[in-house]
C-alpha positions in Angstrom: -17.8 26.0 3.8 -16.4 23.0 2.2 -15.3 19.3 3.8 -11.9 18.5 3.3 -11.6 14.8 3.4 -8.1 13.2 5.3 -6.0 11.3 2.5 -4.7 8.7 4.6 -0.7 8.4 4.7 0.3 4.4 4.6 -1.6 1.6 2.5 -2.5 0.2 6.5 -4.7 3.2 6.5 -6.3 3.0 2.9 -10.2 2.6 2.0 -10.3 -1.0 0.6 -11.4 -1.1 -3.6 -9.8 2.3 -3.8 -7.2 3.4 -6.1 -4.0 4.9 -4.8 -0.1 6.2 -6.0 3.0 5.0 -4.6 4.4 7.9 -2.9 7.1 6.3 -1.5 8.5 2.9 0.6 9.4 4.2 4.3 11.4 1.5 5.9 14.9 1.1 7.1 14.7 -2.4 6.3 16.5 -2.9 2.7 15.4 -6.8 2.5 11.6 -4.8 3.3 12.0 -2.6 0.4 13.5 -5.0 -2.2 11.0 -7.1 -1.7 8.1 -4.6 -2.1 9.8 -3.6 -5.3 9.7 -7.1 -6.3 5.9 -7.4 -6.0 6.1 -4.2 -8.2 5.3 -2.0 -5.1 7.5 1.3 -6.1 6.8 5.2 -6.4 4.6 6.1 -9.0 2.8 3.0 -9.4 -0.7 2.3 -8.7 -2.1 -0.1 -5.8 -5.5 -1.3 -4.4 -6.3 -2.7 -1.0 -9.1 -5.6 -2.6 -9.6 -6.8 1.4 -8.1 -6.9 4.8 -8.5 -9.8 7.0 -7.4 -9.0 10.6 -3.5 -7.4 9.8 -3.5 -9.2 6.4 -4.0 -7.2 3.0 -4.7 -8.7 -0.4 -3.6 -5.8 -2.4 -3.7 -5.6 -6.2 -0.5 -4.3 -8.2 0.2 -4.7 -11.9 -2.6 -6.8 -12.4 -1.9 -8.9 -10.0 -2.7 -10.3 -6.4 -0.3 -10.1 -3.3 -0.8 -10.9 0.6 1.1 -8.7 2.4 1.1 -8.4 6.5 0.1 -5.1 8.5 4.4 -3.8 8.3 4.7 -4.4 4.5 1.3 -2.3 4.6 2.4 0.6 7.1 5.7 1.2 4.9 4.2 1.8 1.5 3.1 5.6 1.6 0.8 6.7 -0.6 
């Protein structure tokens, strides 16, 4: 009998202090895509949620820390 854990689909569903690899950025908003790219959030990059406060996420990308909101976290596919 094998137990299968489900992988979160977006960063907003991820477990804090666990490293994930970004698979895609899914949004129709080009400005949002450009902003996330400027933070280093793009396909193949590693990202970790450091903490979650209400709908705000503190993430670590490329040895830097950023605060992002729920909308941004939902656009990051992991």
